[in-house]
C-alpha positions in Angstrom: -61.8 16.0 60.9 -58.2 16.6 62.2 -57.6 15.4 65.8 -55.8 16.8 68.8 -54.7 14.4 71.5 -55.3 15.2 75.2 -53.0 13.1 77.4 -54.5 13.2 80.8 -53.7 11.9 84.3 -55.3 8.7 85.4 -54.6 9.4 89.0 -57.4 10.4 91.5 -54.9 11.3 94.3 -51.5 12.8 95.0 -49.3 11.2 97.6 -47.9 13.8 99.9 -44.6 13.7 101.8 -46.3 12.2 104.9 -48.0 9.4 102.9 -51.4 11.1 102.9 -53.3 10.6 99.6 -54.7 14.0 98.7 -57.8 13.7 96.4 -57.1 15.3 93.0 -57.1 14.5 89.3 -57.1 17.0 86.4 -57.9 20.7 86.8 -61.2 21.5 85.2 -60.4 24.8 83.4 -57.2 23.4 82.0 -59.2 20.7 80.1 -62.4 22.7 79.4 -61.0 25.9 78.0 -58.7 24.2 75.4 -61.4 21.7 74.6 -63.8 24.5 73.8 -61.2 26.4 71.7 -60.1 23.3 69.7 -63.6 22.0 69.0 -64.8 25.5 67.9 -61.9 25.5 65.5 -63.0 22.3 63.9 -60.8 19.7 65.7 -61.8 16.5 67.2 -60.4 15.9 70.7 -59.3 12.4 71.7 -58.4 11.7 75.3 -55.7 9.2 76.3 -54.8 8.1 79.8 -52.5 5.5 81.4 -54.4 2.2 81.1 -57.4 4.0 79.5 -58.9 4.8 82.8 -61.6 7.6 82.9 -59.9 10.7 84.2 -61.0 12.2 87.5 -61.7 15.9 87.8 -60.3 17.6 90.9 -63.5 18.6 92.6 -61.9 21.7 94.0 -61.5 23.0 90.5 -65.2 23.1 90.0 -65.8 25.5 92.9 -67.2 29.0 92.3 -64.3 30.6 94.0 -61.8 29.4 91.4 -64.1 30.0 88.4 -65.0 33.6 88.9 -68.3 32.9 90.7 -71.2 30.5 90.3 -71.9 31.3 86.7 -68.3 30.5 85.7 -68.4 27.3 87.7 -71.7 26.2 86.0 -70.1 27.0 82.6 -67.0 24.8 83.3 -69.2 22.0 84.6 -71.4 22.2 81.5 -68.4 22.1 79.2 -67.0 19.0 80.9 -70.5 17.4 80.6 -70.3 18.0 76.8 -66.8 16.6 76.6 -67.8 13.1 75.7 -64.2 11.9 75.0 -63.5 12.2 78.7 -65.7 9.2 79.3 -64.2 7.2 76.5 -60.4 7.5 76.8 -58.0 5.4 74.8 -55.0 3.6 76.3 -51.9 5.7 76.2 -50.1 2.5 75.0 -52.3 2.4 71.9 -51.7 6.0 70.7 -50.2 6.5 67.3 -48.8 10.1 67.1 -49.3 10.1 63.4 -53.1 10.3 63.9 -52.9 13.8 65.6 -52.2 17.3 64.5 -51.2 18.4 68.0 -50.7 17.0 71.5 -51.9 18.7 74.7 -51.3 17.8 78.4 -53.6 19.5 81.0 -52.5 19.8 84.6 -53.9 19.4 88.0 -51.9 17.6 90.7 -52.7 14.2 89.1 -49.7 14.3 86.7 -47.4 14.7 89.7 -48.6 11.2 90.8 -48.5 9.2 87.5 -47.3 11.0 84.4 -44.2 12.2 86.0 -43.0 8.6 86.1 -44.8 7.2 83.1 -42.3 5.9 80.5 -45.0 5.5 77.8 -45.9 9.2 78.2 -42.2 10.1 78.3 -41.6 8.4 75.0 -44.7 10.0 73.4 -43.5 13.4 74.6 -40.1 12.9 73.1 -41.6 11.7 69.8 -44.0 14.7 69.7 -41.2 17.1 70.4 -39.0 15.7 67.6 -42.0 15.5 65.2 -42.3 19.3 65.0 -46.1 19.2 65.6 -47.4 21.5 68.3 -46.9 20.1 71.8 -48.7 22.0 74.5 -48.5 21.5 78.3 -50.0 23.6 81.1 -49.7 24.1 84.9 -48.7 20.8 86.6 -48.8 19.0 83.2 -45.0 19.7 82.8 -44.5 17.1 85.5 -44.8 14.7 82.6 -41.7 16.1 81.0 -39.7 14.5 83.8 -40.3 11.1 82.3 -39.0 12.1 78.9 -35.4 10.7 79.5 -33.0 8.6 77.5 -31.1 5.6 78.6 -28.4 7.9 80.2 -31.0 9.8 82.1 -30.8 13.0 80.0 -34.0 14.8 79.6 -35.4 15.5 76.1 -36.5 18.9 77.2 -33.2 20.1 78.7 -32.5 23.6 77.5 -36.0 24.3 76.4 -37.8 27.4 77.8 -41.0 26.4 79.6 -43.7 27.8 81.9 -45.0 25.6 84.7 -46.7 25.9 88.0 -44.2 27.7 90.2 -42.9 27.2 93.7 -44.5 30.5 94.7 -47.9 29.3 93.5 -47.5 26.0 95.2 -46.7 27.8 98.4 -49.7 30.1 98.0 -52.0 27.2 97.3 -50.8 25.6 100.6 -49.1 22.5 99.3 -45.4 23.5 99.1 -44.6 22.3 102.6 -46.6 19.1 102.1 -45.3 17.9 98.7 -42.6 15.3 98.2 -41.1 17.6 95.6 -41.9 20.9 93.8 -42.4 21.0 90.1 -40.4 24.1 89.3 -37.5 22.9 91.3 -37.5 19.4 89.7 -37.8 20.8 86.2 -34.8 23.1 86.8 -32.8 20.1 88.2 -33.6 18.3 84.9 -31.9 21.1 82.9 -35.2 22.8 81.8 -35.3 26.6 81.6 -38.4 27.5 83.6 -39.6 31.0 82.9 -41.5 32.3 85.9 -44.3 34.8 85.6 -46.5 36.5 88.1 -48.4 34.1 90.4 -51.8 33.2 88.9 -51.4 35.5 85.9 -51.4 34.1 82.4 -47.9 33.2 81.2 -47.4 31.3 78.0 -44.0 30.4 76.7 -43.3 29.1 73.2 -39.9 27.5 72.3 -39.8 25.9 68.9 -42.8 23.5 68.8 -43.2 23.4 72.6 -45.9 25.7 74.0 -46.3 25.8 77.8 -48.5 27.6 80.3 -47.9 28.4 83.9 -51.3 28.0 85.6 -55.0 27.6 85.0 -55.3 31.2 83.7 -52.8 30.3 81.0 -54.9 27.5 79.5 -57.1 29.6 77.2 -54.1 31.7 75.9 -52.1 28.5 75.4 -54.9 27.0 73.3 -55.0 30.2 71.2 -51.3 29.9 70.6 -51.6 26.3 69.5 -54.3 27.2 67.0 -52.2 30.0 65.7 -49.4 27.5 64.9 -51.8 25.1 63.2 -53.2 27.6 60.8 
């Protein structure tokens, strides 16, 4: 069975500008919707995290109000319960890219804490980009792109068109004035071409083998785009 690698945050908090540790992790829908799509299409999903720690779900992402009601929340929770690989992650250091048909990075604020500065992840992203295999990243997952730099500090994704969680969305979610830095701004500073869509609406951008989504609503359409490229 072909495999798709989910590279996920190992962080359970996000350090804000005042030093406060805000509880977070990965965003439920951004892992659950692609997991369902990929496994339904016959792929095995393997999870990798820094240090092989079991990823933490952001509890706020399980709430009915962000899942279209209680039924949606129950469905997301049930999907995560069935996602056994979440409880058995491999160490990011042990990943061999050759074992995987595609690579996917879910979001949540967790990647802002660890993957944004994780050199191992940065090297994997650079290798995946150059390999030509589908590389998909959603919401705050593009924070990981910031670690994909060479010895001179140049970013491997400079000049690529991407979608990512926007400054407007961070403002509307109540964190823009609390964050040490904003994702959209930092990506632009790295030379990445951020394509901003309407807040909270699906926005998927494909540029060569890189496929990115702006927000949780983009995760299912992003997964569909990945599967299209794998056919």
